C-alpha positions as a Markdown table, in Angstrom:
| # | Residue | x | y | z |
|---|---|---|---|---|
| 1 | Met | -11.1 | -7.0 | 2.6 |
| 2 | Phe | -8.9 | -4.2 | 3.9 |
| 3 | Leu | -5.6 | -6.0 | 2.9 |
| 4 | Met | -7.1 | -7.0 | -0.5 |
| 5 | Leu | -7.9 | -3.4 | -1.4 |
| 6 | Met | -4.5 | -2.2 | -0.2 |
| 7 | Asn | -2.6 | -4.8 | -2.0 |
| 8 | Thr | -4.5 | -4.1 | -5.3 |
| 9 | Arg | -3.8 | -0.4 | -5.0 |
| 10 | Leu | -0.2 | -0.9 | -4.2 |
| 11 | Thr | 0.4 | -3.4 | -7.0 |
| 12 | Asn | -1.4 | -1.1 | -9.5 |
| 13 | Leu | 0.7 | 1.9 | -8.4 |
| 14 | Arg | 3.9 | 0.0 | -8.5 |
| 15 | Lys | 3.2 | -1.4 | -12.0 |
| 16 | Lys | 2.1 | 2.0 | -13.3 |
| 17 | Ala | 5.4 | 3.4 | -12.1 |
| 18 | Gly | 7.2 | 0.6 | -14.0 |
| 19 | Leu | 8.9 | -0.7 | -10.9 |
| 20 | Ser | 9.7 | -4.2 | -9.8 |
| 21 | Gln | 9.0 | -5.2 | -6.3 |
| 22 | Lys | 12.8 | -5.1 | -5.6 |
| 23 | Ala | 13.1 | -1.6 | -7.1 |
| 24 | Leu | 10.2 | -0.3 | -4.9 |
| 25 | Ala | 11.6 | -2.0 | -1.9 |
| 26 | Glu | 15.0 | -0.3 | -2.4 |
| 27 | Lys | 13.4 | 3.1 | -2.8 |
| 28 | Ile | 11.5 | 2.9 | 0.5 |
| 29 | Gly | 14.0 | 0.9 | 2.5 |
| 30 | Val | 12.2 | -2.4 | 3.0 |
| 31 | Thr | 12.9 | -5.9 | 1.6 |
| 32 | Gln | 11.4 | -7.3 | -1.7 |
| 33 | Gly | 9.8 | -10.0 | 0.5 |
| 34 | Met | 8.0 | -7.4 | 2.5 |
| 35 | Ile | 6.6 | -5.8 | -0.7 |
| 36 | Ser | 5.6 | -9.2 | -2.0 |
| 37 | Gln | 3.9 | -10.2 | 1.2 |
| 38 | Cys | 1.9 | -7.0 | 1.4 |
| 39 | Glu | 0.8 | -7.3 | -2.2 |
| 40 | Leu | -0.4 | -10.8 | -1.4 |
| 41 | Gly | -2.3 | -9.5 | 1.6 |
| 42 | Gln | -0.2 | -11.5 | 4.0 |
| 43 | Lys | 1.4 | -8.6 | 5.9 |
| 44 | Asp | 0.8 | -4.9 | 6.6 |
| 45 | Phe | 3.3 | -2.1 | 6.5 |
| 46 | Ser | 4.3 | -0.1 | 9.6 |
| 47 | Arg | 3.0 | 3.4 | 9.9 |
| 48 | Lys | 6.4 | 4.8 | 8.9 |
| 49 | Asn | 6.5 | 2.7 | 5.7 |
| 50 | Lys | 2.9 | 3.6 | 4.9 |
| 51 | Ile | 3.8 | 7.2 | 4.9 |
| 52 | Lys | 6.9 | 6.5 | 2.8 |
| 53 | Leu | 4.9 | 4.7 | 0.2 |
| 54 | Ala | 2.2 | 7.4 | 0.1 |
| 55 | Leu | 4.8 | 10.1 | -0.4 |
| 56 | Phe | 6.6 | 8.1 | -3.0 |
| 57 | Phe | 3.5 | 7.5 | -5.1 |
| 58 | Asn | 2.1 | 11.0 | -4.4 |
| 59 | Val | -1.2 | 9.7 | -3.0 |
| 60 | Ser | -2.8 | 10.0 | 0.5 |
| 61 | Val | -2.2 | 7.3 | 3.1 |
| 62 | Gln | -6.0 | 7.0 | 3.3 |
| 63 | Tyr | -6.3 | 6.2 | -0.4 |
| 64 | Leu | -3.5 | 3.6 | -0.3 |
| 65 | Phe | -4.3 | 1.8 | 2.9 |
| 66 | Tyr | -7.9 | 2.4 | 4.0 |
| 67 | Asp | -11.2 | 1.1 | 2.6 |
| 68 | Glu | -13.2 | 4.2 | 1.8 |
| 69 | Tyr | -16.5 | 2.4 | 2.0 |
| 70 | Gln | -15.7 | 1.2 | 5.5 |
| 71 | Gln | -14.8 | 4.7 | 6.6 |
| 72 | Leu | -18.1 | 6.1 | 5.2 |
| 73 | Lys | -20.1 | 3.3 | 6.9 |
| 74 | Glu | -18.4 | 3.9 | 10.2 |
| 75 | Cys | -19.4 | 7.6 | 10.0 |
| 76 | Ile | -23.0 | 6.7 | 9.4 |
| 77 | Asp | -23.2 | 4.1 | 12.1 |
């Protein structure tokens, strides 16, 4: 679930910005293949690249990469 939420948010932000996977990869210093694999839920970004993406899209790392429901549930449990 975690990777599915992250990849949906990443894909939506990238498309909203009008960027191809290759263009986004060049902007944050990763390969197009890495962007593709993350959008498909097959890989996860390093902490450094999570921060780069969040800064690039002007969103929080938490919004982009963490399931808010899961965070709330963990606080209650």
